[in-house]
C-alpha angles and dihedrals in degrees: 000000000000114000135189121179112211115188110212140178126028086289093061092232114187108244108187124213107203118191126189107220092202096059104015089233119142144196133199112220114205103352096194097173146307089089095175089059093047095049089047090052090053091050092049090051090059090228129128114242109236104175150335119249121200126197097191145347103260115125097239090057103044107013091114098042096096092050093048090052092047094050099041106025094231122141127250118230121192171006115126111267095250086079092061091104090059093050093046091055096044099107092061091045091050092053091046093050098044096257106126121192095036115140139172127254143183112241117238085227128023110208134222133194109275094034122121128222126194138209106190103306093340113108123201128189117228116227119190104222111174124178103086088050126354095242100042116141133188126212114218118191094192096177089056097042096237138109132193105218107173111201098337096095137009135185099280098355146050135232121285116260100190095091122097111295093005117137130185098208090050091049093051090049089051092052097044096037102038107024107033093056088062088074140259093266094058111115119213138201109217125205090254135016133010129341121256139169129255089239093056090050093049088054101042114012108119092210106042106009114127093252092047094053092044095050109036145351110275118250117249110250108228099175138039142084124347143052130233 
């Protein structure tokens, strides 16, 4: 797998350009905005864009998805359909957060936990990980040792749960039940900030590290990266 991380929008959201070296097919994961830049990055990679993948319905993660589909003709896959209310309200959110041109969309394929998505010959498992949003999904390329987790987990933090239909207990269950079983060596690309591994977060994360969960109830993060 070839990977480029392209921070976009005023929130520096990590849009990932994933390229399959066997087929030279590519996907954009969470194209939140700056579509000209993203399409240019695909062109410079020499790959053919195959699809857009979306982890969840917040504007900084999928605000550019409709435009990418319109300009390239590729399908949008994800998130899980419980995030439809976020996507439907995206135009207002875009205006409120200084992201003009944002518009809603209907994915070509809603995803569920247990589904599989492909990029060329790369296969990624879909994990439904609600808590930050109800329809949040994670893409786990197990053969390549990397997962794309959106705003579920960060290096040293977790996703906010103070947005509509967010829930801390649900988020913790998603992390411990869906992400930790993927293994300590699994790297992950978060929605914002640097990459990490699940093992590092289990050792050091003050919200969901093993010691944190054994000793006290994690605090609810009420600030940090991301926009609804």
